[in-house]
N, C-alpha and C positions, 0 to 999 in steps of 0.2 A: 500717690499716696493719701489724698483726701478722699478719693472714691474708694480705696481699700479701706480706710478708716470707717467710712459709712456702712460697708459690708459687715465690719467687725461689729459695730454697734447693734446693726439689724439682728444679729443673732447672740451671741453669748447668751394793752392793744391799745398814747390815746390816738382811729384813723386821724392822724394827730388830732386829737381828740375831739371827737364828735359830740360828746356828751350826751349822747341820746341811747336809750335802751333799745336793744334790738329785739324786735317782736318776732320776726319770722328769720328762720335759719337761712343763711346766705353762703355759698360755697366760698372757698379760700380765694379761688382764682377772681371770682367777682368782687370781693373785698379789695384785693390788690388793684384790679383795674380801675375801680371807682376812685379810690385813694389817689392813684396816680394821675387820673384825669382831672380831678378836683384840685390837685396840688396839695392835698391834705396828708402829707407825709411828716412823721415825726423825725426831726433831725437829731442825730447823735453826736457826742463830743468824744473824741478818743483821749484816753488817760495815758500819758506817757509814764513808763516805769523805769527805774534806774538799772535795769538788767535786761539782757536779750535773751533770758533763759525760756521764756514762754513759747512752746511751739504749737500746742493744740489744748488751749485753756477751755475745758470742757464744763466744769462746775465751780461755782465760788459759794463759800459758806462764810458769814460774818458773824463774830461774837464781841460785842463791845467794840474795842479799838484795834481788833484783829481781823483779818481776812485770810482764809486758806483757799488756794486756787488747785484744783485737780488739773494736771496736764498730762494728757495721754501719750504724748510724743516726745517728752524730754528725755534725753539719751541716759540721764543718770538718775534723776528722782522724779516720782509722781506728784509731789506736794509741796507747795511753796507757800511761805508765810509772809504777809505783808502788813504793814500797818493800814489802819482804816480810820479816816476816808482819804488819805493822801497817797496811799500805795507805794511806801517805801519798803523795799525788799529787805526782809530779816533773815530767812534760814529755808532750807529744803529738808525733806525727809520722805521716807517711804522709797527706799533705794530699789531700783529695778534688778531682778535677778531671780535666781532659782535657790539660792542659799537660805539659811535659817533668818527669819524676820524680813526677807525680801518678798518683792510682789512681782508676779508674772503679768497679770492683768488687773489693774486697779479699776474699780468701777463706781466708787462713790467715797464721800467723806461726810461726816456729820459731827458736830460740837456736841459734847456730853457734859460740858462745864465751862468754866471761865477760860481754862487753858488745857483742856482735855478734848481729844477727838477719837472716834472710832471710824476706821477704814475697812473697806471690804476688797478682797482680791478673790476675783471670781476664778482666775487661773489655778489657785491653790485651794480654794474653797475654805478660806481662812478669814477671820477678821483680826486687825490689830488696833490696839489701843496705844495712843501716844499722849504724853503730858509734856509741860514745858511748852505751849503754843503761846510764846510771849516774845516781846522785843529783847535782844541781847541774849537769848537762851538757844540752845540746841534741842529740839523736841527729843524726847526719850521713849524708846518703846518699853511701855509697861506690862503688856498682855498680848500673847500670841495664841488666838483662840481657834482651833481646828472645828469647823461647822459639820453637823449631822450630814451624812451622805445623802440623805433624803432632800436636802436643802441644795440641789444641783442647779447649775447656771443661775447663780445668784447675781443679777445685773443691778440691782438697786436695793436700797433699805432705808429705814427711818426708825429712830428710836421711840419707843412706846414710853419707856421710863428707863432708869438706871441700870435695870437688870434684864430688859427684853427688847429684842429687835423684831421688827417686821419686815418680811422679804416676800416680794411676789412669788407665788407658787408655780414654778414652771414645770411641775408634774401634770397640771391641768386637773388635777382632783379638786382643788379648791382654788380660791383667788389669791389668798395670802397664807403665808407661814409665819408662826410666831417662834422665835428661838431664844433660848437663854443665853445672856452675855456672860454667864459664869462657867457654863460646861458646853455651850455649843450645842447642846441637844434641841431638837424639835419638840416644842411644847404643845402646839396644838395647830389646827388649820381653821381658817374661816372664810366665809363668803364662796359664792359660786361664779364662774366666769359667765357673764349675761349673754352668751351667744345664743341666736335663735335657733340654730340647727342643734338640738339636743342629742340626735343620733349621732352627728358627727362628732360631738364632744365625748360621747360614750366610746366610740370606735377610735379616735385619734386625739385623746386628751392632750399629750405633749405637744403635737402639733398645733392644737388649737391655743395652747398657752403661749407658744411662740408667736402666733399670729396675733394674740392679744397682749404682747409685750407691753408692760406699762411702767411709767414713772409714778412715785407716790411721795406724799407729803403728808404729815400730821399738823394740825393746828397746833399753835404754841401750848394750849392747856390740854392737849392730846385728846379733845373730846370728839373731834371728827378726823378721819383719814380719807384723803382724796387720791385718785388713781386717774391718769390720763392715759390713752393708748397711743403707741408710737405709729401705727398704721391705720389709724381710723380716727374720726373725730368724735371720739367718745369720753365723757367725763362721768366718774361715779364717785358719788360721796357717801360714807357710811359714818353713821352715828354710833360711836361706841358704846353709849349707855343704852339707848333704846333699841340698838340694832337695826334702826330704820336705814334704808337704802334708797338714794335717788340717783337714777341714771339718765344721763342727758346725751343724746346722739344729735350731732350738728348735720348741716346739709350734705357734708362730704360723706356721711355714713359711717357704720360700723366697720371694724377692720377687715380688709379683703385679704385672702391668702389661698394658697393651694397647698395640697398635701401631697407630698413626694411618695412613690412606692415604698421608700424606706421608712416613712411615717413622720417625716420633718415638715414643719410648716414654713412656707416660703411667702414673703409678702407679694401681693399681686395688684395692689392698688395704688396707694399714695404713702408718702412720708408726711405725718401729721404733727403730734405734739412732741415737742423737744424737752420742755421742763415744766415744772409745776411748784409754786411755793404758796403755802397757806399762811395767813396771819390771823389775828384775832378778829379782822374785820372782812377780809377778801380772800378768794382765790385768784392767784395770778398765773397766767399760763403764756407760753410762747408757742406759735403754731405755724406750720408751713403750709401744707395742703397740695404741693405739686405731685403730679403723677409720675410714677417711676419712669413710664414711656417717654415723657417729657425730659425728665432728668438725664436720661441716656442720651438723648438728642444734643444735649448742651456739652457732653464730654468734659474737656478740661476747663470749660467756661462755667462749670457749674460751681456754685456756691453754697457751702452747707449753712443749714440753721434756718430759722423761721423769722419772718417779718411781721406776722400777725400777732400783736400783744393784746390780750384779752383779759379782762377783769370779770369776775363772777361774785355772787353772793354765796354764802354757805349753804343756800337752798339751790345753787346751780343756775340762777338766773343771770344773764348778762348784763353788767352794768355798763361798760363801755368796750369799744374795741379801737385799736390804733393800727396803724401800719407804720412800720420803722423804716428808716432810709438804707438799712443794711441787714442781712440775715444774722441772727445770734442763735446759740445753743443754750447755754445756761444762763439763769438770770438770779438776779437777787434784787428785791424791792424794799428800799429804805422809805417807809411810810412818812416817818418824822420830817426827812429832809425832801421828801417828794421826788425821789430819784429812783430810776431804773437802771441797774448796772446789768450789762450783757457781755457775753463771751463772744468774740468775732474771730473764729478759727481761720477765716480766710485771709486776715490781715497780718501785718508784721507787729503793729501795736494792737493787742488783742482785748484790752479792756475798754469798754464804751460805756458812756452814761447818757441817759435821756431824762429830761426834766418832765414830771408829770403833774397834773392838776387833779389831784385826788380830793373826793368829797370827804 
């Protein structure tokens, strides 16, 4: 089931704190080997929750004293509300199914206020707005929004403002699409996929977009947008005001993929970034770096997620890199508390926290 889930996701750091800036790119394998050799691995602490409902906790969003966890495998609901930071279960919403207001394939959730969230259902090409995300309440469906048909394969999103959402452009024509949260209409497109083979982009744009599948995050002030690629060690930073673009490719290289005769893009190198979070101060990422050929050899012993937790400046410079004691998928960094929370989909207890020494 876990390997099947990996395939579904493919398509639709401190080394416990070295405290040193990394000057030369180093591959994921070498980072892991060095940390294990030196015994410099950041140890996590499992957080017990008072319910056994989590099956595949993929993303966590926090707003004040509330946390919402996206669970891809729960039989009934996609989203679960907990108190934060003690993780007492409150309620669930986003019912699985094909009926009105139900979701076929949920892919992300974002807070849009103190007690309001937007969620994305790629299976239906719809977004839903829920209110009442608070203790003692049952979340209420407030809006059911059908997205423009040109916004296909919408696997991630973030809020630009209360009326606009940004979604990676899987047509390959551009890097991002901007859509209205009032009408679902495509408003405009922005940026180009920074692939070196421009001829391939012209001939097989959708395949390139699949190969460059990205996770995105705005800074809290919405001044910068950051994208990290799932199949390559590529980080891109876009300044919304100046339109300045900073691209950083690590030692594991840009996304590697092949184009099928049908025009689809299939990853051919590594599984790389799993998640990204941008704060007013830093860019936080979780990274894997293992090659698919090695993952296949592991078979049922394979554990999904990344163990390399890396912090960047807003200019894309590495601040510090850490190797975690276990792989995690989604991340949430609480800078005030000095804590990293991660989703461990390989365990029964799936919420883990790590102590950080942030500058």
